[in-house]
C-alpha angles and dihedrals in degrees: 000000000000118000132218113252100176137002151336097215118183104216121160121028130173133156097294109006140054140172126224122195123210141167118214129192095239141009110296147130113274118208136187118203121187127205091238093056099262113134147161141183139195137181114243121251123214129235120173093335095314124113122218138172134189104203119206111214116202136178096052118152119236116247096019140107122219133179117235140195132204121227128189125199134175101238148304116317095019129108124305111287115259124238111249099167133084093042116239111266094008114173091210128088119258116288110249141190112225116195128201118246091230093212095118093254097089120127111221122207115193118188118191144173142133145216111059127177110198112262112255120252117277112283094025118111116252107224094194100046133243119350111243092212092052091050092046089054091051091049093051093045089055095040116022090190088070092065115119120224094233137009118216115202106195103195144307093063086156131019109226092176101040106051127183126250090256092051092047089055090050091049092048090056089053104045146352108285091198087075120076131300085031115186092358120096116271109185147011095279091055091050090054088055090057091054091047090052093049103037099038089065097119096229094046092043092056093041093054090046093059107028117063113237139205119196140188129179131242131187102288090057082073108007139317112281092013107187094355092147144346091255091052092050093049091052092049093048089054092061119091095231104044100084094056090044097052095041091049090047093053093043094050091045091052091051101040103031118007099049093059092050091069123088117235093257092058092043089057091060100034108122096202093050090049093049093048092051095043095073134050088245118031095184096105093047093050093044091053090051091050092049092052092045091052095046096043114025090188091063094073139034124216094172117094144176131234126184119204103188104289094351118091122202121195113188107199127203108225097172115048097033097060127126104219106183104114095229092050100030113161137161090223128034116235095265092050092047090052090049091053092050092048093050092050092049098041109106093356108192091028097096133058098203133029118204118193111195110201120157091217118063119248094205117044135172106296095244092054093044092054093041090055092049090048091048091050089053091050092049090051088058098251090143098032139270096298093054090045091058090047090048094052091050091048092047091059098041094048101035093239096172110107126118090285089059086063099052096181091051092046091055092044092053090047091053092047092052091049091050097049091044094053137077134023114336094021114159119257091238139016108199124187106206116202145157132175101102099080097238138069131240144149120231129181126199128218127201123220120263093005093292094133128117125278091235118087106249121205139175106215112188123182129172155176112035090182117353140081144247126208117248090241091058091048089056089047092055091048090050090048090064094047128098090248091051091049092051091050090050092055089054089055090048093051091050090055094041090243116162121223119268117262090244138043126216141188135204110249098175137028149314092220121180128201140062104315152151132211124216127199116200111199125187121164105316095333125099134188130190128209128181117201124190127200109235136176112242133174107294097013143324135302144173113261123191111243098174138011127174146149117257100187 
């Protein structure tokens, strides 16, 4: 009988269908059976010697919750598939699929965060403190009413360039770490080890089996500063190890994260998914797709849309879709920008809340915003070649690559948000959900002369889930929001000839530091925000609420 290597992950859920992702140890048929009679099955597909299935589950009843089990067999006509999930003797409750009622009265709870180092093995000290996902799992196991309806993971689900002690030992047994890329991952097999390390964590494994998830990558899913500039990309492509690294990164992301983001209707028409499943070994087909996606970002789309009743979620790729030529620099290529505009406009008036998931914050501390605009002007050559070289070096050392480092894209996103938030039928809130910066805060924009949208617009930033930030950087973020920091930022902007943004904004919450998660609770046109932090307490760890407020 086949065995379960990784998963299950509950990914897409609507009123009557769901998808469940698994990895098995050999080719087989994977099956999900629910206590209420709903079921689904799929044959595994093979990538680089690994066997995966995304199982469509049909026949679910709206507004219900049903336990499920996963069974793996070896093929048609052979013995009854064996149950591989739940695990024997598990201390966790049964994994369940909870469907929305779809009658317009559903409350939606969206929990989000980013930046998670895998938790260390039991008995090994955790240098960055309790893992917020582990503590969320413990909370839900003890109180099922605390379960969110969807979990948004906004980037850096794995760290390909900052591996753990255990992974470095595993890599050293596999190859010579004195050769590039050293203790970073080098190929597809090593990427799969990162996902094993992260998703076999017992708490996280159970959490992802029972809470639907939406994911998008950020730089560390491939490498720090991924696609930060054209000069950076040229240097990376000149190294002998980069091509295998980036292709393996895109392939493993497609398998482990992107595939499960798609609803069943889109999966049925997805050409890459069809090509991978059409052959006994889909490695070449997926590798060809990854090579094309790397060479021509406009050839593929990693962004996607999910509608939860009257809540629309747009998850936006801010890494692979970039235009890097300095004179044309943009966060999104033209096709991606059109897609974002179309998704915001489609069915305008048909949703009460718009959530824009972008790993990189739109609104930053004012000092950082102005420093990034100044840096972009230097790199364009506004102050000459010498300043341009200085600017490129500073951009990489200081991670100056958020929306404000792409001024045209920043203004375009601002205009889109103003448009969708205005007029009859405007949503009650437009929330930009981000991570990346290893702290949490709430920022709210204002438009000049009262020209802003009717919707309440918020930047909600939450990270890390499980990582750290030096004390000096914490002080830097606090200073960045201060009057003195703002004044210093304007000096940078004037030096680069950068005009002021068309909006102003202020921080209305935070900054909060620690391992944490934010939750939005949306009902009708009302919205509430809660920030929970993972903290060590006597006898263990738990999530403690650091902030809770109404947003509309």
